[in-house]
C-alpha positions in Angstrom: 25.8 118.7 2.4 28.3 121.1 3.9 31.0 120.1 1.5 28.7 120.4 -1.5 27.8 124.0 -0.4 31.5 124.9 0.0 32.2 123.5 -3.5 29.3 125.4 -5.1 30.4 128.6 -3.3 34.0 128.1 -4.6 32.8 127.5 -8.1 30.7 130.6 -8.0 33.6 132.7 -6.7 35.8 131.4 -9.4 33.3 132.1 -12.1 32.6 135.6 -10.9 36.4 136.2 -10.7 36.8 135.2 -14.3 33.9 137.4 -15.4 35.4 140.3 -13.5 38.7 139.7 -15.3 37.0 139.7 -18.7 35.1 142.9 -17.9 38.2 144.7 -16.7 40.1 143.5 -19.7 37.5 144.8 -22.1 37.2 148.0 -20.2 40.9 148.8 -20.2 41.8 147.0 -23.4 44.4 145.1 -21.5 44.0 141.3 -21.2 46.5 141.1 -18.4 43.5 141.6 -16.1 42.0 138.3 -17.4 45.4 136.6 -16.7 45.4 138.0 -13.2 41.9 136.7 -12.6 43.3 133.2 -13.4 45.8 133.6 -10.6 42.9 134.3 -8.2 41.0 131.3 -9.5 44.1 129.1 -8.8 44.2 130.4 -5.2 40.5 129.5 -4.9 41.3 126.1 -6.3 44.2 125.6 -3.9 41.9 126.4 -1.0 39.1 124.1 -2.3 41.4 121.1 -2.9 43.4 121.8 0.3 40.3 121.7 2.5 41.3 118.3 3.9 44.8 119.6 4.5 43.4 122.7 6.3 41.3 120.5 8.5 44.2 118.1 9.2 46.4 121.1 10.1 43.8 122.3 12.5 43.6 118.9 14.2 47.4 118.6 14.4 47.7 122.1 15.8 45.2 121.3 18.5 47.0 118.1 19.2 50.4 119.7 19.4 49.2 122.4 21.8 47.2 120.0 23.9 49.0 118.9 27.0 46.1 116.7 28.0 46.6 114.6 24.9 50.3 114.1 25.7 49.5 113.1 29.2 47.3 110.2 27.9 50.1 109.0 25.7 51.4 105.5 26.5 55.0 106.5 25.9 57.5 107.6 28.5 58.2 111.3 29.1 61.0 111.6 26.5 59.0 109.8 23.8 56.0 112.0 24.5 58.0 115.2 23.8 59.4 113.6 20.6 55.9 112.7 19.4 54.7 116.2 20.2 57.6 117.8 18.3 57.0 115.5 15.3 53.3 116.5 15.1 54.1 120.2 15.6 56.8 120.1 12.8 54.4 118.3 10.5 51.6 120.8 11.3 53.9 123.8 10.6 55.2 122.3 7.4 51.7 121.8 6.0 50.5 125.2 7.2 53.4 127.2 5.7 53.4 125.0 2.6 49.8 126.1 1.9 50.6 129.7 2.6 53.5 129.4 0.2 51.3 128.1 -2.6 48.8 131.0 -2.2 51.5 133.7 -1.9 53.5 132.3 -4.9 50.3 132.3 -7.0 49.4 135.8 -6.1 53.0 137.1 -6.8 52.9 135.2 -10.1 49.6 136.9 -11.1 50.2 140.4 -9.7 54.0 140.7 -9.2 54.4 143.2 -12.1 52.0 145.7 -10.6 54.3 147.5 -8.1 56.6 148.3 -11.1 53.7 149.9 -13.0 52.5 152.1 -10.1 
């Protein structure tokens, strides 16, 4: 039920964003605003489809920071640190990869605005 509510909320936000883009485009006579709203819909879609990745990143982050988990590891001390570093590296890679997708999409949609101000 929780996942269904999240999806409905995401679809609603995406629809409202597109409607706002059309309204702004009609108001200003500039359809760039509709194109920009598409960028925001893509960010919303990234978050919706990356929900599993976000949850996985959270789990890896907790695991990487948890010394209690490492102390229960069957491996020797050197191996434990290697495992911990591997999970931390994977967690950081996924975390910053998601941020990069969102940032790149926003720059793609709105990157021309600073030059117009």
